[in-house]
C-alpha positions as a Python dict, from the first residue, in 0.01 Angstrom:
ca = {
    (1, 'X'): (0, 0, 0),
    (2, 'X'): (186, 309, 123),
    (3, 'X'): (-121, 509, 232),
    (4, 'X'): (-203, 309, 551),
    (5, 'X'): (160, 346, 660),
    (6, 'X'): (149, 719, 598),
    (7, 'X'): (-183, 760, 779),
    (8, 'X'): (-63, 560, 1079),
    (9, 'X'): (254, 766, 1109),
    (10, 'X'): (57, 1088, 1063),
    (11, 'X'): (-188, 991, 1337),
    (12, 'X'): (66, 885, 1598),
    (13, 'X'): (280, 1187, 1514),
    (14, 'X'): (-12, 1424, 1575),
    (15, 'X'): (-108, 1246, 1898),
    (16, 'X'): (251, 1261, 2020),
    (17, 'X'): (265, 1628, 1928),
    (18, 'X'): (-37, 1697, 2147),
    (19, 'X'): (113, 1493, 2433),
    (20, 'X'): (440, 1687, 2408),
    (21, 'X'): (250, 2015, 2431),
    (22, 'X'): (76, 1891, 2745),
    (23, 'X'): (415, 1810, 2901),
    (24, 'X'): (535, 2165, 2839),
    (25, 'X'): (213, 2305, 2979),
    (26, 'X'): (251, 2100, 3297),
    (27, 'X'): (615, 2215, 3329),
    (28, 'X'): (493, 2578, 3343),
    (29, 'X'): (835, 2713, 3247),
    (30, 'X'): (738, 2881, 2921),
    (31, 'X'): (574, 2766, 2599),
    (32, 'X'): (651, 2788, 2230),
    (33, 'X'): (512, 3102, 2059),
    (34, 'X'): (191, 2950, 1922),
    (35, 'X'): (111, 2787, 2255),
    (36, 'X'): (169, 3117, 2434),
    (37, 'X'): (-105, 3251, 2206),
    (38, 'X'): (-332, 2952, 2268),
    (39, 'X'): (-289, 2979, 2644),
    (40, 'X'): (-341, 3355, 2638),
    (41, 'X'): (-669, 3354, 2446),
    (42, 'X'): (-825, 3033, 2586),
    (43, 'X'): (-982, 3201, 2893),
    (44, 'X'): (-1137, 3474, 2677),
    (45, 'X'): (-1292, 3213, 2450),
    (46, 'X'): (-1415, 3001, 2740),
    (47, 'X'): (-1254, 2694, 2584),
    (48, 'X'): (-1005, 2436, 2701),
    (49, 'X'): (-647, 2477, 2584),
    (50, 'X'): (-683, 2191, 2336),
    (51, 'X'): (-1006, 2317, 2186),
    (52, 'X'): (-844, 2658, 2149),
    (53, 'X'): (-558, 2491, 1958),
    (54, 'X'): (-811, 2331, 1724),
    (55, 'X'): (-1008, 2653, 1676),
    (56, 'X'): (-697, 2861, 1601),
    (57, 'X'): (-589, 2593, 1354),
    (58, 'X'): (-923, 2625, 1175),
    (59, 'X'): (-900, 3006, 1163),
    (60, 'X'): (-544, 2987, 1028),
    (61, 'X'): (-662, 2740, 764),
    (62, 'X'): (-919, 2994, 644),
    (63, 'X'): (-630, 3235, 585),
    (64, 'X'): (-504, 2989, 324),
    (65, 'X'): (-790, 3085, 91),
    (66, 'X'): (-645, 3417, -32),
    (67, 'X'): (-300, 3256, -37),
    (68, 'X'): (-429, 2980, -268),
    (69, 'X'): (-289, 2704, -53),
    (70, 'X'): (-437, 2356, -80),
    (71, 'X'): (-482, 2149, 237),
    (72, 'X'): (-415, 1778, 255),
    (73, 'X'): (-560, 1511, 480),
    (74, 'X'): (-274, 1583, 719),
    (75, 'X'): (-382, 1947, 740),
    (76, 'X'): (-737, 1854, 838),
    (77, 'X'): (-631, 1590, 1091),
    (78, 'X'): (-382, 1838, 1237),
    (79, 'X'): (-672, 2066, 1329),
    (80, 'X'): (-877, 1787, 1485),
    (81, 'X'): (-621, 1560, 1652),
    (82, 'X'): (-355, 1778, 1817),
    (83, 'X'): (-579, 1985, 2041),
    (84, 'X'): (-786, 1682, 2135),
    (85, 'X'): (-468, 1493, 2227),
    (86, 'X'): (-355, 1786, 2443),
    (87, 'X'): (-676, 1786, 2646),
    (88, 'X'): (-675, 1408, 2691),
    (89, 'X'): (-309, 1417, 2796),
    (90, 'X'): (-372, 1693, 3049),
    (91, 'X'): (-635, 1471, 3209),
    (92, 'X'): (-379, 1201, 3291),
    (93, 'X'): (-53, 1392, 3339),
    (94, 'X'): (34, 1494, 3696),
    (95, 'X'): (159, 1840, 3783),
    (96, 'X'): (532, 1804, 3857),
    (97, 'X'): (663, 1940, 4185),
    (98, 'X'): (1005, 2099, 4212),
    (99, 'X'): (1226, 2242, 3939),
    (100, 'X'): (1395, 1911, 3857),
    (101, 'X'): (1065, 1746, 3769),
    (102, 'X'): (942, 2052, 3584),
    (103, 'X'): (1259, 2070, 3376),
    (104, 'X'): (1228, 1697, 3302),
    (105, 'X'): (876, 1759, 3169),
    (106, 'X'): (1001, 2056, 2966),
    (107, 'X'): (1297, 1875, 2808),
    (108, 'X'): (1085, 1567, 2740),
    (109, 'X'): (818, 1785, 2583),
    (110, 'X'): (1063, 1960, 2352),
    (111, 'X'): (1232, 1638, 2240),
    (112, 'X'): (901, 1458, 2180),
    (113, 'X'): (766, 1766, 2002),
    (114, 'X'): (1053, 1755, 1756),
    (115, 'X'): (1014, 1381, 1697),
    (116, 'X'): (639, 1423, 1652),
    (117, 'X'): (694, 1707, 1406),
    (118, 'X'): (932, 1490, 1207),
    (119, 'X'): (674, 1210, 1206),
    (120, 'X'): (375, 1404, 1077),
    (121, 'X'): (580, 1608, 830),
    (122, 'X'): (756, 1292, 716),
    (123, 'X'): (423, 1127, 643),
    (124, 'X'): (390, 1368, 351),
    (125, 'X'): (13, 1412, 371),
    (126, 'X'): (-6, 1788, 395),
    (127, 'X'): (140, 2059, 620),
    (128, 'X'): (-19, 2182, 939),
    (129, 'X'): (-226, 2500, 904),
    (130, 'X'): (41, 2716, 1071),
    (131, 'X'): (319, 2580, 848),
    (132, 'X'): (101, 2626, 542),
    (133, 'X'): (39, 2989, 637),
    (134, 'X'): (414, 3044, 643),
    (135, 'X'): (481, 2876, 308),
    (136, 'X'): (181, 3051, 150),
    (137, 'X'): (302, 3393, 263),
    (138, 'X'): (649, 3314, 132),
    (139, 'X'): (508, 3216, -205),
    (140, 'X'): (286, 3525, -233),
    (141, 'X'): (536, 3783, -105),
    (142, 'X'): (864, 3638, -225),
    (143, 'X'): (1009, 3695, 121),
    (144, 'X'): (1248, 3432, 262),
    (145, 'X'): (1123, 3171, 507),
    (146, 'X'): (1341, 3302, 791),
    (147, 'X'): (1177, 3647, 770),
    (148, 'X'): (819, 3521, 741),
    (149, 'X'): (858, 3252, 1009),
    (150, 'X'): (1020, 3495, 1252),
    (151, 'X'): (756, 3764, 1192),
    (152, 'X'): (468, 3520, 1247),
    (153, 'X'): (617, 3372, 1563),
    (154, 'X'): (702, 3712, 1712),
    (155, 'X'): (349, 3833, 1639),
    (156, 'X'): (171, 3538, 1801),
    (157, 'X'): (418, 3537, 2092),
    (158, 'X'): (356, 3906, 2162),
    (159, 'X'): (-22, 3876, 2141),
    (160, 'X'): (-25, 3565, 2359),
    (161, 'X'): (208, 3718, 2619),
    (162, 'X'): (-4, 4034, 2639),
    (163, 'X'): (-309, 3816, 2703),
    (164, 'X'): (-144, 3617, 2981),
    (165, 'X'): (35, 3332, 2804),
    (166, 'X'): (342, 3186, 2978),
    (167, 'X'): (677, 3309, 2847),
    (168, 'X'): (992, 3185, 3017),
    (169, 'X'): (1306, 2979, 2989),
    (170, 'X'): (1107, 2708, 2810),
    (171, 'X'): (1019, 2955, 2534),
    (172, 'X'): (1387, 3031, 2474),
    (173, 'X'): (1495, 2667, 2504),
    (174, 'X'): (1228, 2561, 2255),
    (175, 'X'): (1331, 2830, 2007),
    (176, 'X'): (1699, 2732, 2008),
    (177, 'X'): (1656, 2353, 2011),
    (178, 'X'): (1342, 2252, 1821),
    (179, 'X'): (1500, 2299, 1478),
    (180, 'X'): (1789, 2074, 1575),
    (181, 'X'): (1557, 1799, 1699),
    (182, 'X'): (1339, 1807, 1388),
    (183, 'X'): (1648, 1818, 1168),
    (184, 'X'): (1764, 1485, 1309),
    (185, 'X'): (1421, 1324, 1343),
    (186, 'X'): (1284, 1402, 997),
    (187, 'X'): (1531, 1198, 786),
    (188, 'X'): (1461, 889, 995),
    (189, 'X'): (1083, 934, 971),
    (190, 'X'): (1039, 1065, 618),
    (191, 'X'): (846, 819, 404),
    (192, 'X'): (987, 828, 53),
    (193, 'X'): (781, 737, -253),
    (194, 'X'): (827, 378, -352),
    (195, 'X'): (1007, 336, -683),
    (196, 'X'): (818, 154, -953),
    (197, 'X'): (997, -153, -1088),
    (198, 'X'): (1169, -96, -1419),
    (199, 'X'): (990, -222, -1725),
    (200, 'X'): (1137, -545, -1863),
}
C-alpha cells in the first residue's frame, strides 16, 4: 500500500527538481556546481542541457560499480526524469527581463529545488547517482561527508566553469541556502515505514 505513495512522491519530486533547474537556467545568474558542469559540457556533446544531465547521471552511476553501491528505482528514475523535465520546462518558461525578474526566478528555483530534493529523498527509493557517488566514496575511503562532498562539488564546478558554465551570485546563494531548505523540507516529506500492528 505504501509503494504507490512513494512512487508518486518520487516522480513529482524529480519533475519539480527538473523544473527548478530550468528556473535557475533562465535566471542566468549562476548555477549550482553540477549544473555548471552540465552547461559547460553540453555544447561539446551536441546535446540539450537536459539530455546532458541524464547522460552525466548515467556515467556517474557506472562509477558506482567499483564502489559496490546498489541503485534503487529512485536512482534509475533520477537519471531519466530530471533531465527530461528540465528540457520540457525550458520549452515553456519565458526568459525573464530585468534583474528583479531574474532574481525571482533564481530564488524560486533554489526554494523549489530544496523542496524537490526533500521529496525524492523522502520517498526512500534510492539516492540519485551523484549522491550515491558521494556516499560510496565515503564508505570506501572512510573520509567524512563534508570532505568528499566539497571535493566533488569543487571539481565539477571547476571543470564546468573552465568549459563555459555559468558561475555567479546564484552559485554562491545556492551553496549557502540549499542545505537549509532541504533540512526543513525533508522532515515534512519523509515517508516513514508503517508500523505493523502488534500481535494479539
